[in-house]
N, C-alpha and C positions, 0 to 999 in steps of 0.2 A: 089381308090382315086376318088375325085370328080372333077368338073370343075368350073371355076370362074363364078359367077352369072352374070357378066357383059359381059365379052369377050369370055367366053367359053374355055379359056386356061386350060389345065390339071394342077391340083394342086399337089404340093409336100409338104411334111411336116406334120403338125398336121392333125389329122383325121377330126376335125371339122372346118377346114379352109374353108372360103367361097369365098375369093377374092385372085387374084394373086398378087396384089400390092396395095399401098395406093391410087393411082389414081383411080383404079376401085372401091375400097371401098368408097372413097369420092364421086365419081360420082353416085354410087348406092344410097347413103343416101341423096345426094343433090336432085336427081330426086324424091325420095320418099317424101321429105319435101317441094318441090317446091310449090305445090298447097297451103299448109297451110301457108307457108311464104309469098306467094303472097297475100293472104287474109289479113294477119297481116300488111303487108306493106301498103295496100290500106286503112285499117282502121286507121293506125297511120298517114298517110298522111292527112286524113280528120281531125283527132284530132289536128294535128299541125296547120292546116289551121284555125280551130276554135280558137285555142289559139292565133294565130297571129291577127285574126279579133278582138277578145276581147281586146288584148293588144292595138291595134290601136284605137279602139273605147273608151277605158277607158280614153283617153286624152280629149274626148269631155265632155261638161257639162253634168252632170248626171240629170235626167235619159236619157237613150239612147233608141231611137225607135227600136223595134224589126225589123222593115222593113229595117233599116240602116244595121243591122247585116246581114240580108238575102241578101241585095244588094251587100255586100262585100264578099259573098260566104259562110257565116256561115251555118252549117247544124245542127239544133237543136237536132237531135236524138243521137248525139255522145258526150259523156263526159267520163271523167276518174273517177269521184267521185260524189256522190250525198249525201247531208247532209240535214236532216230534221231540219228546223229552229224551227217551231212549227206548230201545226195543223192549226192555223189561218194564219200564215205568209208563209207557204209553204216550198219550198226546195231551197237549193243552188246547182247549177250545176257547176262542175268544168271541165276545160280542162287544166290539169296539174296545174299550179299555178294561173291561171285566172279563175274566176267564175262569175256567174250572178244569180240574183234572179228576178223573175217577180214582177213587181209593179202592173200592170194591163194587160189587153189583148194586149196593144200596146207598153208597155215600160218595160225595164229591168234596174236594177242597176248592174253595173260591179264592181267586187271586185278583189283585188290582194291579194293572201294568204300571200305573203311575206311582204306586206306593213302594 
C-alpha cells in the first residue's frame, strides 16, 4: 500500500488510492491550481475595471477622450472580444458588454452591446 500524497498517512483500500480523505485531495488540487487561478483572478479584475470605466464614461457626451479612460484606470490591452468593423474603420474592442472603437488618436466612441 502507498501513502497519502499530502500528509503521508498509510492508505488502505483501492490499490490506486492517492489521498487519505477529501480534505487532503482538495488541498492537493487547490495548491496545484492556485498559481493559475491567481493569474485568472488578476486578469478578470482588470477586465471588470475596464468594463466599469467604459460604463461610467458612456454617460458622457460622445466621443470620449482616451486620456479620460486612462485617468479612470482603464488598461487598453485587456478585452474580452475584438470585432473587425472594416479595414478602413478598424476594430471594436469589448470588455464584456461594453465596447469602444477608436475615432482618432485621442478619442473613442463607447458602445453598449445590449443597447
